[in-house]
C-alpha positions as CSV (number, residue, x, y, z in Angstrom):
1,M,-0.2,0.1,0.1
2,C,1.5,3.1,-0.5
3,N,1.9,6.7,1.6
4,K,0.7,9.1,-0.8
5,Y,-0.9,9.0,-4.2
6,L,-0.6,11.1,-6.6
7,L,-3.5,11.9,-9.4
8,D,-3.6,12.7,-12.4
9,S,-6.1,14.4,-14.2
10,N,-7.3,11.4,-15.8
11,I,-8.7,11.1,-13.1
12,F,-10.9,13.3,-12.2
13,I,-11.4,14.2,-16.3
14,T,-12.5,10.3,-17.1
15,A,-15.2,9.9,-14.0
16,F,-16.4,12.9,-14.4
17,R,-17.0,12.9,-18.3
18,Q,-17.8,8.8,-18.6
19,H,-18.4,7.6,-15.5
20,Y,-19.6,9.1,-12.4
21,P,-21.1,12.6,-13.9
22,I,-21.7,14.6,-10.9
23,D,-25.0,15.1,-11.8
24,L,-26.2,11.7,-11.6
25,M,-23.5,10.4,-9.0
26,P,-23.3,13.1,-6.4
27,A,-22.5,10.5,-3.8
28,F,-19.7,9.2,-5.7
29,W,-17.8,12.8,-5.5
30,E,-18.7,12.9,-2.0
31,K,-16.6,10.0,-1.4
32,M,-14.1,11.6,-3.6
33,K,-13.7,14.2,-0.5
34,T,-14.0,12.0,2.2
35,D,-12.1,8.5,1.3
36,I,-9.7,9.8,-1.6
37,A,-8.8,13.3,-1.1
38,P,-7.4,12.7,2.5
39,K,-5.3,10.1,1.3
40,S,-4.7,12.0,-2.7
41,I,-1.8,15.3,-3.5
42,I,-2.8,16.8,-6.7
43,I,0.1,18.5,-8.0
44,S,-0.5,22.6,-9.0
45,A,0.3,21.0,-13.0
46,V,-2.6,18.6,-12.7
47,Y,-4.4,21.9,-10.6
48,K,-3.8,24.1,-14.0
49,E,-4.9,21.4,-16.3
50,L,-8.5,20.9,-14.6
51,K,-8.6,24.6,-14.6
52,D,-8.1,25.2,-18.0
53,G,-11.6,22.7,-18.7
54,Q,-13.0,25.7,-17.0
55,D,-16.3,23.2,-16.5
56,A,-18.5,21.8,-13.7
57,L,-15.6,19.5,-12.6
58,F,-13.6,22.8,-12.2
59,D,-16.3,24.3,-10.1
60,W,-16.6,21.1,-8.1
61,I,-12.4,21.5,-7.8
62,C,-12.6,24.5,-6.4
63,Q,-15.4,24.5,-4.3
64,N,-13.6,21.5,-2.3
65,E,-10.3,22.1,-2.6
66,N,-10.2,22.5,0.8
67,F,-10.4,18.5,1.1
68,F,-7.2,18.0,-1.1
69,T,-3.8,18.6,0.1
70,V,-2.7,21.0,-3.3
71,L,0.9,21.7,-3.9
72,G,2.3,24.7,-5.0
73,D,5.9,24.9,-7.1
74,P,7.9,22.0,-7.0
75,P,11.2,21.7,-4.8
76,L,14.5,22.0,-6.1
77,E,14.4,17.8,-5.4
78,V,11.3,17.2,-7.4
79,I,12.9,19.7,-10.3
80,E,16.2,17.4,-10.6
81,S,13.8,14.8,-10.9
82,F,12.0,16.2,-13.9
83,K,15.4,17.0,-15.6
84,I,16.1,13.7,-15.3
85,I,13.0,12.0,-16.6
86,I,13.4,14.9,-19.5
87,N,16.9,14.1,-20.6
88,Y,15.6,10.5,-20.8
89,V,13.0,10.8,-22.8
90,E,14.9,13.3,-25.4
91,K,17.3,10.4,-25.8
92,N,14.6,7.9,-26.4
93,K,15.0,7.0,-29.6
94,Q,11.4,5.2,-29.5
95,Y,9.3,8.6,-29.0
96,N,8.8,11.0,-31.9
97,R,9.4,14.8,-31.7
98,A,6.1,15.3,-31.3
99,A,5.2,13.0,-28.1
100,K,8.3,14.1,-26.4
101,D,6.9,18.0,-26.9
102,V,3.7,17.3,-25.6
103,F,5.4,15.4,-22.7
104,A,7.5,18.1,-21.3
105,K,4.4,20.7,-21.8
106,V,1.8,18.5,-19.5
107,A,1.8,17.0,-16.2
108,D,2.8,13.3,-16.6
109,P,6.7,14.4,-16.4
110,W,5.9,16.4,-13.2
111,L,3.8,13.7,-12.0
112,C,6.3,11.6,-12.7
113,A,8.9,13.0,-10.5
114,Y,7.6,14.0,-7.4
115,G,6.5,10.3,-7.5
116,M,10.5,9.6,-8.4
117,T,11.4,12.1,-5.5
118,F,9.0,11.4,-2.7
119,D,8.2,7.8,-3.0
120,Y,4.8,8.1,-3.9
121,C,2.4,6.5,-5.8
122,I,0.6,7.7,-9.3
123,V,-2.7,7.7,-10.4
124,T,-4.0,7.4,-13.3
125,Y,-5.7,5.5,-16.7
126,E,-2.9,6.0,-18.7
127,I,-1.8,1.8,-19.6
128,Y,1.2,0.8,-20.0
129,E,2.1,0.5,-23.7
130,P,5.8,-0.6,-24.4
131,R,5.7,0.7,-28.0
132,S,4.1,4.0,-28.2
133,K,5.6,6.0,-30.4
134,K,3.2,9.1,-30.5
135,K,2.6,9.5,-26.7
136,I,4.4,9.0,-23.8
137,Q,2.4,7.1,-21.1
138,I,3.1,7.8,-17.6
139,P,3.3,4.3,-16.6
140,N,5.9,3.9,-19.2
141,I,8.1,6.9,-17.8
142,C,7.3,4.5,-13.9
143,K,8.3,1.5,-15.1
144,E,12.0,3.0,-16.2
145,F,12.2,4.5,-13.0
146,N,10.6,1.9,-10.7
147,I,8.0,4.6,-9.7
148,K,4.6,2.7,-8.7
149,Y,1.6,3.3,-10.5
150,L,-1.6,2.2,-10.3
151,D,-4.9,2.6,-12.4
152,M,-8.1,3.6,-10.6
153,I,-9.7,0.8,-9.8
154,D,-6.7,-1.4,-8.3
155,F,-6.6,2.3,-6.6
156,L,-9.8,2.1,-5.5
157,R,-9.4,-1.3,-4.0
158,E,-6.7,-0.4,-2.4
159,I,-8.0,2.3,-0.7
160,K,-10.9,0.0,-0.2
161,F,-13.3,2.3,-1.7
162,K,-16.7,2.0,-1.8
163,I,-20.2,4.1,-2.2
């Protein structure tokens, strides 16, 4: 079991858009506050991605921000881990230029850097794709750097989440 969990923005976005719309499944979102938030961290890069949505999900995040640990600017040791990850990606011939450029601009390398630095577990809907050339998946980086990660269902089971 992980000590703390870093939530990828897709955990919120996918739950909101596909599985648990707030208007249809308010119980899920209430349990998100009481059962998930105390064990979870939202890094500033993820918060920014959620904010960019400017929708009911971001409104919910803003209204319930005090339930989550939302981190500000990354500390120096996380920046160093970020550089290591970006250098690895840049030197890796598997990924095309567009994938490298997108990866460097989103929250994903920051999630990996926090996970690497503090031994946190990343929770994401992304899957390990060892042959991927067009998208750098969080689990691919996690496997390379021995960073713990879980998909949403495994995470919910690990924290014994029930509605």
